VOTIBA-425792 format. One line per field, with one value per residue (C-alpha): residue in three letters; z, x, y. Coordinates in nm, 4 decimals, padded with zeros to 6 digits. Each point is the difference from the previous one (the first is absolute). Layout:
N
koldo = (ALA;...)
Z = (Z;...)
X = (X;...)
Y = (Y;...)
***
This chain:
139
koldo = (UNK;UNK;UNK;UNK;UNK;UNK;UNK;UNK;UNK;UNK;UNK;UNK;UNK;UNK;UNK;UNK;UNK;UNK;UNK;UNK;UNK;UNK;UNK;UNK;UNK;UNK;UNK;UNK;UNK;UNK;UNK;UNK;UNK;UNK;UNK;UNK;UNK;UNK;UNK;UNK;UNK;UNK;UNK;UNK;UNK;UNK;UNK;UNK;UNK;UNK;UNK;UNK;UNK;UNK;UNK;UNK;UNK;UNK;UNK;UNK;UNK;UNK;UNK;UNK;UNK;UNK;UNK;UNK;UNK;UNK;UNK;UNK;UNK;UNK;UNK;UNK;UNK;UNK;UNK;UNK;UNK;UNK;UNK;UNK;UNK;UNK;UNK;UNK;UNK;UNK;UNK;UNK;UNK;UNK;UNK;UNK;UNK;UNK;UNK;UNK;UNK;UNK;UNK;UNK;UNK;UNK;UNK;UNK;UNK;UNK;UNK;UNK;UNK;UNK;UNK;UNK;UNK;UNK;UNK;UNK;UNK;UNK;UNK;UNK;UNK;UNK;UNK;UNK;UNK;UNK;UNK;UNK;UNK;UNK;UNK;UNK;UNK;UNK;UNK)
Z = (-02.5640;-00.1166;00.2012;-00.0954;00.1532;00.0711;00.0837;00.2138;00.1880;00.2135;00.1525;00.2320;00.3610;-00.0507;-00.2949;00.1937;00.2941;-00.2224;-00.0720;00.3640;00.1346;-00.2618;00.0650;00.3761;-00.0143;-00.2278;00.2134;00.3190;-00.1353;-00.1145;00.2976;00.2677;00.0944;-00.0506;00.3193;-00.1717;00.2335;-00.0675;00.1971;00.0139;00.2092;-00.0288;00.0621;00.1365;00.0444;00.2943;-00.1349;-00.0142;-00.3819;-00.1798;-00.1751;-00.0902;00.0996;-00.1049;-00.1550;-00.0738;00.1155;00.1563;-00.1772;00.0091;00.2771;-00.1794;00.0351;-00.3326;00.0080;-00.3013;00.0683;00.2207;-00.0116;00.2214;-00.0360;-00.1161;00.3371;00.1843;-00.2343;00.1320;00.3599;00.0278;-00.0654;-00.2616;00.2512;00.2639;-00.2355;-00.1127;00.3589;00.1060;-00.3020;00.0551;00.3692;-00.0915;-00.2670;00.2602;00.2291;-00.2923;-00.0333;-00.3042;-00.0680;-00.2657;-00.1695;-00.3544;-00.1759;-00.3356;-00.1172;-00.2924;00.2202;00.0798;00.3350;00.1064;-00.1017;00.2350;00.2813;-00.0349;-00.0080;00.3202;00.1574;-00.0913;-00.3287;-00.2584;-00.3776;-00.1684;-00.3442;-00.2392;-00.3125;-00.1658;-00.1762;00.1511;-00.0287;-00.2123;00.1384;00.3425;00.1095;00.1910;00.2891;00.2007;00.3600;00.2820;00.3689;00.2455;00.2956)
X = (01.8969;00.1060;-00.2249;-00.1319;-00.2285;00.0784;-00.2204;00.1553;-00.1092;00.3148;00.0353;00.2934;-00.0710;00.1998;-00.2195;-00.3182;00.1369;00.0234;-00.3731;-00.0882;00.2080;-00.1330;-00.3639;00.0513;00.1506;-00.2759;-00.2812;00.1660;00.0055;-00.3631;-00.1697;00.2633;00.2121;-00.1458;00.1497;-00.0109;00.0738;-00.0205;-00.2452;-00.0196;-00.1908;00.1385;-00.1483;00.2714;-00.0018;00.1316;00.3563;-00.0410;00.0005;-00.2199;-00.2791;-00.2277;-00.1033;-00.0668;00.2388;-00.0544;00.0866;-00.1360;00.0279;-00.1779;-00.2258;-00.1094;00.0701;00.0409;-00.0026;00.1966;00.0106;-00.2029;00.0541;-00.1595;00.1274;-00.2669;00.0000;-00.0940;-00.2659;-00.3531;00.1190;-00.0040;00.3721;-00.0504;-00.2095;00.2709;00.2730;-00.2080;-00.0917;00.3652;00.1112;-00.2809;00.0897;00.3602;-00.1165;-00.2117;00.3041;00.1799;-00.2797;-00.1746;-00.3600;-00.0814;00.0989;-00.0277;00.0492;-00.0808;-00.0716;-00.1260;-00.0746;-00.3735;00.0668;00.2431;-00.2523;-00.2573;00.2556;00.0944;-00.3634;-00.0641;00.2793;-00.1793;00.1713;-00.2216;00.0411;00.1044;00.1013;00.0131;00.1833;-00.2356;00.1599;00.3383;00.1145;-00.2307;-00.3467;00.1254;-00.0522;00.2718;-00.1686;00.1414;-00.1151;00.0467;-00.0704;-00.0018;00.2267)
Y = (02.1661;-00.3457;-00.2317;-00.3412;-00.2578;-00.3624;-00.2973;-00.2719;-00.3091;00.0141;00.3471;00.0585;00.0902;00.3225;00.1016;-00.0770;00.1981;00.3114;-00.0258;-00.0681;00.2874;00.2401;-00.0879;00.0005;00.3503;00.1264;-00.1456;00.1208;00.3545;-00.0253;-00.1712;-00.0536;-00.2990;-00.3464;-00.1441;-00.3392;-00.2894;-00.3727;-00.2103;-00.3786;-00.2514;-00.3523;-00.3432;-00.2294;-00.3764;-00.2031;00.0312;00.3807;00.0014;00.2531;-00.1894;00.2914;00.3459;00.3545;00.2495;00.3660;00.3470;00.3152;00.3329;00.3360;-00.1236;-00.3177;-00.3699;-00.1766;-00.3795;-00.1218;-00.3742;-00.2312;-00.3763;-00.2641;-00.3589;-00.2437;-00.1817;00.3216;00.1367;00.0373;00.0413;00.3801;00.0420;00.2754;00.1919;-00.0381;00.1235;00.2972;00.0908;-00.0045;00.2053;00.2503;00.0335;00.0774;00.2447;00.1809;00.0192;00.1638;00.2546;-00.1441;00.1000;-00.2587;-00.3250;-00.1271;-00.3286;-00.1555;-00.3532;-00.2046;-00.3017;-00.0380;-00.1729;00.2729;00.2656;-00.1531;-00.0248;00.3666;00.1071;-00.1991;00.2091;00.3229;00.0841;00.1738;-00.0071;00.3230;-00.1204;-00.2921;-00.1172;-00.2523;-00.2991;00.0831;-00.3621;-00.2135;00.0607;00.1123;00.3582;00.1814;00.1779;00.2909;00.0358;00.2505;00.0182;00.2887;-00.0587)
***
C-alpha cells in the first residue's frame, strides 16, 4: 500500500472533512451519534452589534464552552455568570447532564469556580507560568 504522510499549515476544508467524517462514523459506531449542535450566547451593544459572548457546542450529553469573551467595560459585573447560566439552561433543554470548560486565565478560573465548576485536570506551565485548568459541572 503506497501511503505517505504530509504536514501542512494550510489544510483544505475538503481534506479536513475526510478526517471529520471518518472519526464521526467511527465514534458513532462505537458509542452512538454525537448529536453535536452549536450553541452561542451573544452580548450585543445598542446598535445590535456583537461585542462579546460565549461560543461552544453540545454533544453526547455535554456542553463544551470553547470561547468566552467579555469586553473590558463589562468585566466584573457578573456578565460571565449570565452567559454561562444561559448556555447551561439551553444545554439542559437539549438533555445535557454536564458541562466542561478550560482556561489558563486566573480570573476566568475564579469566575468559573464561582459558577460551580470543579477542576478535574491541569497542564502546569501551559503558557509561561500559567496553568491550563480543565473544569466540569453537573447540570
